[in-house]
C-alpha positions as a Python dict, from the first residue, in 0.01 Angstrom:
ca = {
    (1, 'X'): (0, 0, 0),
    (2, 'X'): (347, 69, -101),
    (3, 'X'): (404, -305, -183),
    (4, 'X'): (73, -299, -350),
    (5, 'X'): (166, -16, -579),
    (6, 'X'): (516, -177, -653),
    (7, 'X'): (348, -497, -763),
    (8, 'X'): (92, -310, -955),
    (9, 'X'): (383, -139, -1135),
    (10, 'X'): (593, -428, -1211),
    (11, 'X'): (297, -621, -1353),
    (12, 'X'): (239, -307, -1572),
    (13, 'X'): (598, -277, -1665),
    (14, 'X'): (595, -667, -1725),
    (15, 'X'): (283, -630, -1958),
    (16, 'X'): (467, -348, -2143),
    (17, 'X'): (777, -546, -2189),
    (18, 'X'): (554, -851, -2317),
    (19, 'X'): (385, -608, -2556),
    (20, 'X'): (713, -477, -2692),
    (21, 'X'): (837, -835, -2746),
    (22, 'X'): (531, -941, -2920),
    (23, 'X'): (559, -630, -3149),
    (24, 'X'): (934, -719, -3203),
    (25, 'X'): (866, -1079, -3271),
    (26, 'X'): (604, -971, -3533),
    (27, 'X'): (849, -755, -3704),
    (28, 'X'): (1098, -1044, -3726),
    (29, 'X'): (822, -1289, -3827),
    (30, 'X'): (658, -1061, -4101),
    (31, 'X'): (936, -905, -4252),
    (32, 'X'): (864, -887, -4633),
    (33, 'X'): (1198, -833, -4814),
    (34, 'X'): (1411, -1105, -4687),
    (35, 'X'): (1469, -1197, -4302),
    (36, 'X'): (1565, -1055, -3968),
    (37, 'X'): (1763, -1301, -3726),
    (38, 'X'): (1949, -1294, -3395),
    (39, 'X'): (2234, -1541, -3380),
    (40, 'X'): (2474, -1637, -3102),
    (41, 'X'): (2878, -1699, -3150),
    (42, 'X'): (2804, -2065, -3236),
    (43, 'X'): (2618, -1917, -3538),
    (44, 'X'): (2289, -2055, -3419),
    (45, 'X'): (1951, -1882, -3445),
    (46, 'X'): (1825, -1734, -3134),
    (47, 'X'): (1553, -1599, -3355),
    (48, 'X'): (1449, -1543, -3706),
    (49, 'X'): (1153, -1482, -3935),
    (50, 'X'): (1069, -1306, -4257),
    (51, 'X'): (954, -1368, -4602),
    (52, 'X'): (1300, -1535, -4701),
    (53, 'X'): (1201, -1846, -4508),
    (54, 'X'): (862, -1870, -4675),
    (55, 'X'): (1059, -1876, -5000),
    (56, 'X'): (1254, -2136, -4906),
    (57, 'X'): (977, -2335, -4772),
    (58, 'X'): (1147, -2358, -4424),
    (59, 'X'): (974, -2352, -4066),
    (60, 'X'): (1149, -2054, -3905),
    (61, 'X'): (1022, -2178, -3557),
    (62, 'X'): (1214, -2526, -3637),
    (63, 'X'): (1524, -2324, -3713),
    (64, 'X'): (1572, -2184, -3340),
    (65, 'X'): (1879, -2343, -3160),
    (66, 'X'): (2018, -2481, -3514),
    (67, 'X'): (2300, -2341, -3740),
    (68, 'X'): (2195, -2058, -3956),
    (69, 'X'): (2042, -2084, -4301),
    (70, 'X'): (2071, -2451, -4336),
    (71, 'X'): (1914, -2421, -4701),
    (72, 'X'): (2196, -2195, -4824),
    (73, 'X'): (2456, -2317, -5049),
    (74, 'X'): (2738, -2446, -4880),
    (75, 'X'): (2961, -2203, -5021),
    (76, 'X'): (2732, -1911, -4947),
    (77, 'X'): (2728, -2036, -4595),
    (78, 'X'): (3094, -2007, -4568),
    (79, 'X'): (3129, -1654, -4679),
    (80, 'X'): (2848, -1566, -4433),
    (81, 'X'): (3013, -1720, -4160),
    (82, 'X'): (3329, -1565, -4197),
    (83, 'X'): (3173, -1211, -4230),
    (84, 'X'): (2985, -1293, -3908),
    (85, 'X'): (3286, -1411, -3725),
    (86, 'X'): (3456, -1074, -3792),
    (87, 'X'): (3156, -906, -3633),
    (88, 'X'): (3204, -1108, -3312),
    (89, 'X'): (3556, -1068, -3338),
    (90, 'X'): (3592, -683, -3423),
    (91, 'X'): (3239, -572, -3319),
    (92, 'X'): (3225, -412, -3648),
    (93, 'X'): (2926, -354, -3865),
    (94, 'X'): (2899, -510, -4201),
    (95, 'X'): (2633, -318, -4418),
    (96, 'X'): (2508, -373, -4777),
    (97, 'X'): (2712, -681, -4845),
    (98, 'X'): (2577, -850, -5160),
    (99, 'X'): (2543, -1236, -5123),
    (100, 'X'): (2710, -1413, -5407),
    (101, 'X'): (2458, -1581, -5631),
    (102, 'X'): (2110, -1604, -5610),
    (103, 'X'): (1867, -1746, -5335),
    (104, 'X'): (1539, -1881, -5435),
    (105, 'X'): (1570, -1670, -5775),
    (106, 'X'): (1638, -1358, -5591),
    (107, 'X'): (1916, -1109, -5513),
    (108, 'X'): (2001, -1045, -5133),
    (109, 'X'): (2229, -821, -4924),
    (110, 'X'): (2344, -885, -4574),
    (111, 'X'): (2354, -631, -4298),
    (112, 'X'): (2511, -758, -3975),
    (113, 'X'): (2573, -581, -3660),
    (114, 'X'): (2702, -689, -3288),
    (115, 'X'): (2440, -682, -2988),
    (116, 'X'): (2659, -563, -2682),
    (117, 'X'): (2600, -665, -2354),
    (118, 'X'): (2598, -412, -2059),
    (119, 'X'): (2981, -510, -2001),
    (120, 'X'): (3062, -445, -2361),
    (121, 'X'): (3090, -788, -2458),
    (122, 'X'): (2928, -934, -2769),
    (123, 'X'): (2746, -1276, -2730),
    (124, 'X'): (2488, -1209, -2987),
    (125, 'X'): (2462, -1053, -3339),
    (126, 'X'): (2171, -915, -3570),
    (127, 'X'): (2158, -1021, -3905),
    (128, 'X'): (1926, -857, -4162),
    (129, 'X'): (1901, -1003, -4523),
    (130, 'X'): (1717, -789, -4781),
    (131, 'X'): (1571, -859, -5109),
    (132, 'X'): (1719, -598, -5354),
    (133, 'X'): (1603, -799, -5703),
    (134, 'X'): (1346, -506, -5783),
    (135, 'X'): (1635, -246, -5702),
    (136, 'X'): (1896, -450, -5898),
    (137, 'X'): (1643, -474, -6190),
    (138, 'X'): (1583, -85, -6195),
    (139, 'X'): (1975, -50, -6155),
    (140, 'X'): (2037, -243, -6472),
    (141, 'X'): (1750, -78, -6659),
    (142, 'X'): (1910, 266, -6564),
    (143, 'X'): (2247, 141, -6666),
    (144, 'X'): (2136, 16, -6996),
    (145, 'X'): (1968, 352, -7052),
    (146, 'X'): (2259, 554, -6969),
    (147, 'X'): (2474, 335, -7193),
    (148, 'X'): (2231, 399, -7479),
    (149, 'X'): (2214, 764, -7421),
    (150, 'X'): (2594, 752, -7417),
    (151, 'X'): (2622, 557, -7744),
    (152, 'X'): (2357, 793, -7914),
    (153, 'X'): (2576, 1108, -7777),
    (154, 'X'): (2879, 959, -7933),
    (155, 'X'): (2697, 878, -8254),
    (156, 'X'): (2601, 1234, -8293),
    (157, 'X'): (2955, 1355, -8220),
    (158, 'X'): (3112, 1104, -8460),
    (159, 'X'): (2818, 1240, -8734),
    (160, 'X'): (2912, 1584, -8678),
    (161, 'X'): (3291, 1483, -8708),
    (162, 'X'): (3254, 1267, -9000),
    (163, 'X'): (2998, 1488, -9172),
    (164, 'X'): (3235, 1784, -9165),
    (165, 'X'): (3496, 1534, -9329),
    (166, 'X'): (3287, 1327, -9583),
    (167, 'X'): (3048, 1622, -9682),
    (168, 'X'): (3355, 1833, -9798),
    (169, 'X'): (3456, 1646, -10098),
    (170, 'X'): (3125, 1595, -10281),
    (171, 'X'): (2982, 1934, -10182),
    (172, 'X'): (3324, 2076, -10331),
    (173, 'X'): (3261, 1884, -10650),
    (174, 'X'): (2901, 2010, -10690),
    (175, 'X'): (3006, 2348, -10639),
    (176, 'X'): (3327, 2322, -10900),
    (177, 'X'): (3081, 2143, -11157),
    (178, 'X'): (2817, 2362, -11124),
    (179, 'X'): (3058, 2674, -11169),
    (180, 'X'): (3220, 2516, -11473),
    (181, 'X'): (2887, 2393, -11627),
    (182, 'X'): (2790, 2774, -11648),
    (183, 'X'): (3116, 2855, -11830),
    (184, 'X'): (3041, 2590, -12127),
    (185, 'X'): (2791, 2778, -12325),
    (186, 'X'): (2868, 2656, -12680),
    (187, 'X'): (2668, 2366, -12850),
    (188, 'X'): (2983, 2173, -12902),
    (189, 'X'): (3054, 2159, -12541),
    (190, 'X'): (2764, 1934, -12457),
    (191, 'X'): (3001, 1652, -12351),
    (192, 'X'): (3156, 1861, -12102),
    (193, 'X'): (2816, 1975, -11951),
    (194, 'X'): (2727, 1603, -11935),
    (195, 'X'): (3047, 1498, -11748),
    (196, 'X'): (2999, 1749, -11498),
    (197, 'X'): (2650, 1672, -11433),
    (198, 'X'): (2735, 1326, -11395),
    (199, 'X'): (2996, 1429, -11116),
    (200, 'X'): (2712, 1631, -10944),
    (201, 'X'): (2472, 1332, -10971),
    (202, 'X'): (2730, 1086, -10822),
    (203, 'X'): (2838, 1354, -10542),
    (204, 'X'): (2459, 1404, -10450),
    (205, 'X'): (2414, 1023, -10457),
    (206, 'X'): (2712, 984, -10193),
    (207, 'X'): (2574, 1261, -9977),
    (208, 'X'): (2232, 1089, -9983),
    (209, 'X'): (2395, 750, -9884),
    (210, 'X'): (2568, 903, -9596),
    (211, 'X'): (2257, 1044, -9466),
    (212, 'X'): (2076, 732, -9507),
    (213, 'X'): (2341, 537, -9298),
    (214, 'X'): (2302, 776, -8988),
    (215, 'X'): (1928, 786, -9020),
    (216, 'X'): (1935, 396, -9006),
    (217, 'X'): (2158, 381, -8746),
    (218, 'X'): (1967, 649, -8541),
    (219, 'X'): (1638, 436, -8590),
    (220, 'X'): (1816, 101, -8483),
    (221, 'X'): (1963, 266, -8171),
    (222, 'X'): (1618, 393, -8083),
    (223, 'X'): (1427, 78, -8153),
    (224, 'X'): (1222, 204, -8432),
    (225, 'X'): (1279, -25, -8717),
    (226, 'X'): (993, -250, -8753),
    (227, 'X'): (1005, -587, -8920),
    (228, 'X'): (707, -632, -9188),
    (229, 'X'): (708, -959, -9314),
    (230, 'X'): (542, -1039, -9648),
    (231, 'X'): (558, -1321, -9913),
    (232, 'X'): (737, -1224, -10252),
    (233, 'X'): (936, -1371, -10525),
    (234, 'X'): (1299, -1321, -10421),
    (235, 'X'): (1429, -1362, -10767),
    (236, 'X'): (1219, -1112, -10927),
    (237, 'X'): (1276, -865, -10650),
    (238, 'X'): (1673, -886, -10689),
    (239, 'X'): (1648, -859, -11069),
    (240, 'X'): (1474, -546, -10990),
    (241, 'X'): (1712, -424, -10746),
    (242, 'X'): (2029, -513, -10990),
    (243, 'X'): (1820, -307, -11265),
    (244, 'X'): (1833, 8, -11021),
    (245, 'X'): (2187, -7, -10907),
    (246, 'X'): (2354, -128, -11217),
    (247, 'X'): (2418, 247, -11335),
    (248, 'X'): (2596, 328, -11001),
    (249, 'X'): (2848, 57, -11047),
    (250, 'X'): (3221, 126, -11178),
    (251, 'X'): (3311, 125, -11546),
    (252, 'X'): (3250, -210, -11726),
    (253, 'X'): (3167, -377, -11382),
    (254, 'X'): (2877, -629, -11430),
    (255, 'X'): (2637, -826, -11175),
    (256, 'X'): (2596, -1201, -11256),
    (257, 'X'): (2306, -1339, -11042),
    (258, 'X'): (2177, -1684, -10991),
    (259, 'X'): (1907, -1848, -10785),
    (260, 'X'): (1832, -2218, -10667),
    (261, 'X'): (1522, -2348, -10503),
    (262, 'X'): (1181, -2211, -10439),
    (263, 'X'): (1128, -1836, -10525),
    (264, 'X'): (869, -1747, -10283),
    (265, 'X'): (1004, -1619, -9933),
    (266, 'X'): (875, -1461, -9634),
    (267, 'X'): (1108, -1147, -9534),
    (268, 'X'): (1104, -791, -9509),
    (269, 'X'): (1129, -668, -9869),
    (270, 'X'): (1260, -312, -9759),
    (271, 'X'): (1532, -452, -9505),
    (272, 'X'): (1650, -701, -9762),
    (273, 'X'): (1674, -463, -10050),
    (274, 'X'): (1871, -236, -9820),
    (275, 'X'): (2093, -521, -9730),
    (276, 'X'): (2169, -627, -10116),
    (277, 'X'): (2214, -239, -10224),
    (278, 'X'): (2481, -211, -9941),
    (279, 'X'): (2676, -512, -10008),
    (280, 'X'): (2673, -456, -10381),
    (281, 'X'): (2774, -89, -10324),
    (282, 'X'): (3056, -213, -10117),
    (283, 'X'): (3150, -498, -10359),
    (284, 'X'): (3189, -235, -10626),
    (285, 'X'): (3370, 36, -10453),
    (286, 'X'): (3630, -203, -10325),
    (287, 'X'): (3688, -389, -10671),
    (288, 'X'): (3860, -269, -10987),
    (289, 'X'): (3683, -181, -11298),
    (290, 'X'): (3570, -460, -11545),
    (291, 'X'): (3529, -688, -11269),
    (292, 'X'): (3182, -910, -11183),
    (293, 'X'): (3000, -920, -10875),
    (294, 'X'): (2830, -1234, -10786),
    (295, 'X'): (2496, -1245, -10625),
    (296, 'X'): (2336, -1577, -10529),
    (297, 'X'): (2019, -1671, -10360),
    (298, 'X'): (1918, -2022, -10242),
    (299, 'X'): (1604, -2124, -10079),
    (300, 'X'): (1616, -2445, -9863),
    (301, 'X'): (1363, -2605, -9641),
    (302, 'X'): (1476, -2433, -9309),
    (303, 'X'): (1678, -2136, -9442),
    (304, 'X'): (1715, -1857, -9701),
    (305, 'X'): (2072, -1796, -9800),
    (306, 'X'): (2186, -1469, -9995),
    (307, 'X'): (2560, -1422, -10103),
    (308, 'X'): (2735, -1147, -10248),
    (309, 'X'): (3071, -1196, -10397),
    (310, 'X'): (3361, -964, -10544),
    (311, 'X'): (3694, -992, -10681),
    (312, 'X'): (3828, -678, -10511),
    (313, 'X'): (4102, -560, -10248),
    (314, 'X'): (3984, -818, -10001),
    (315, 'X'): (3952, -794, -9613),
    (316, 'X'): (4253, -892, -9358),
    (317, 'X'): (4160, -1159, -9093),
    (318, 'X'): (4236, -895, -8820),
    (319, 'X'): (3998, -653, -8960),
    (320, 'X'): (3723, -917, -9020),
    (321, 'X'): (3687, -944, -8656),
    (322, 'X'): (3557, -574, -8644),
    (323, 'X'): (3371, -559, -8976),
    (324, 'X'): (3018, -535, -8806),
    (325, 'X'): (3142, -257, -8560),
    (326, 'X'): (3012, 100, -8614),
    (327, 'X'): (3244, 345, -8803),
    (328, 'X'): (3494, 71, -8849),
    (329, 'X'): (3693, 84, -9158),
    (330, 'X'): (3951, -163, -9300),
    (331, 'X'): (4306, -73, -9295),
    (332, 'X'): (4333, -98, -9678),
    (333, 'X'): (4017, 107, -9756),
    (334, 'X'): (4235, 401, -9806),
    (335, 'X'): (4071, 712, -9970),
    (336, 'X'): (3759, 495, -10084),
    (337, 'X'): (3458, 706, -9977),
    (338, 'X'): (3249, 532, -9688),
    (339, 'X'): (3113, 576, -9323),
    (340, 'X'): (3200, 252, -9201),
    (341, 'X'): (2813, 232, -9094),
    (342, 'X'): (2718, 2, -9381),
    (343, 'X'): (2807, -347, -9241),
    (344, 'X'): (2690, -255, -8915),
    (345, 'X'): (2324, -174, -9047),
    (346, 'X'): (2367, -482, -9288),
    (347, 'X'): (2416, -700, -8959),
    (348, 'X'): (2134, -527, -8749),
    (349, 'X'): (1888, -551, -9045),
    (350, 'X'): (1961, -936, -9085),
    (351, 'X'): (1940, -998, -8718),
    (352, 'X'): (1604, -837, -8721),
    (353, 'X'): (1484, -1100, -8967),
    (354, 'X'): (1670, -1376, -8772),
    (355, 'X'): (1957, -1392, -9016),
    (356, 'X'): (2331, -1434, -8959),
    (357, 'X'): (2615, -1256, -9146),
    (358, 'X'): (2951, -1431, -9210),
    (359, 'X'): (3244, -1323, -9425),
    (360, 'X'): (3508, -1492, -9645),
    (361, 'X'): (3790, -1309, -9768),
    (362, 'X'): (4140, -1279, -9822),
    (363, 'X'): (4357, -978, -9929),
    (364, 'X'): (4375, -917, -10305),
    (365, 'X'): (4161, -1218, -10370),
    (366, 'X'): (3811, -1074, -10302),
    (367, 'X'): (3502, -1085, -10026),
    (368, 'X'): (3210, -1310, -10019),
    (369, 'X'): (2927, -1185, -9758),
    (370, 'X'): (2688, -1475, -9670),
    (371, 'X'): (2357, -1396, -9492),
    (372, 'X'): (2148, -1708, -9364),
    (373, 'X'): (1791, -1646, -9269),
    (374, 'X'): (1640, -1926, -9053),
    (375, 'X'): (1302, -1986, -9112),
    (376, 'X'): (1246, -2192, -8808),
    (377, 'X'): (1192, -1911, -8585),
    (378, 'X'): (920, -1758, -8384),
    (379, 'X'): (927, -1467, -8605),
    (380, 'X'): (805, -1665, -8894),
    (381, 'X'): (582, -1908, -8689),
    (382, 'X'): (374, -1593, -8557),
    (383, 'X'): (335, -1467, -8889),
    (384, 'X'): (222, -1805, -9021),
    (385, 'X'): (6, -1839, -8725),
    (386, 'X'): (-155, -1518, -8785),
    (387, 'X'): (-219, -1565, -9142),
    (388, 'X'): (-387, -1894, -9070),
    (389, 'X'): (-631, -1722, -8828),
}
């Protein structure tokens, strides 16, 4: 009876062990996020399984007894062998080691740990390779979100700082001119009243420009600027814009405009108008009185080119590298008013319409901004396709 009971218990224990082994093998075989393996000191598979082998179109059973991960790039295998040799030699655990490069289009990390024998020696090691592509994507999105939030926070801080500085002068002008107008009550003092009214109007326009710049940058940062393409006559549109802004120029400054090619274009009227007004405003501010501002448009088969050229103080080569950065102002800008946001907005608006901004300038020889809008782009092709439907 005792022998029979002992045999029965051994059979039961063997069955339980077999069940545990089967469960363990299922775990290895069906691991969904990479692979789980056991390797020996010769870096050969004792057992391996998991989704990674499926991605690599490899039969995991055929790998048993062979060198580990034969389908991995050789450079990657060398790195892994160095890490695993360290596990065998030092009995140290390696956790969350990100494997260099991608495997089957995914990013993986490796965990490796020694499997101790009863006498404390190590003849085998466990290796778990985990797919962290989704996690990396989430991390990248969080990082971008945090970066965007930080930029918006910095933008708000710069706005508060700049507003306190830039608003002070025009507000002081408005207050002083309003006070003086009240003093000029005689009919022979109309010219003085008109002078101060003009100063008030100029200061209010300056404040409006500053606010508009900050509002535009805020919308750009939040992705709220939508491109609305329409067909229009670019020559007529620019003539109209020139008529609107000519009264804001310095004394005796003139705008000369020339157009070449077809006049019908497909762009966003509002964004293009803002670009032109910003470039002309800069040309006027940074040029002396009595100078000419040249505007030129050319329509070619695959592109639309806009050029605004002045004969002002120019921009150094060093400053040209930073022109499109937020809040950047040239070293020679001096006390000329401005937020340092205008060209940043111009570059972003141009980019939204698949435009590229370039600058040609020399100190004391003037500046030319050239924007090239590429017609061969999905933005235009989609609009044309929509119109045909």
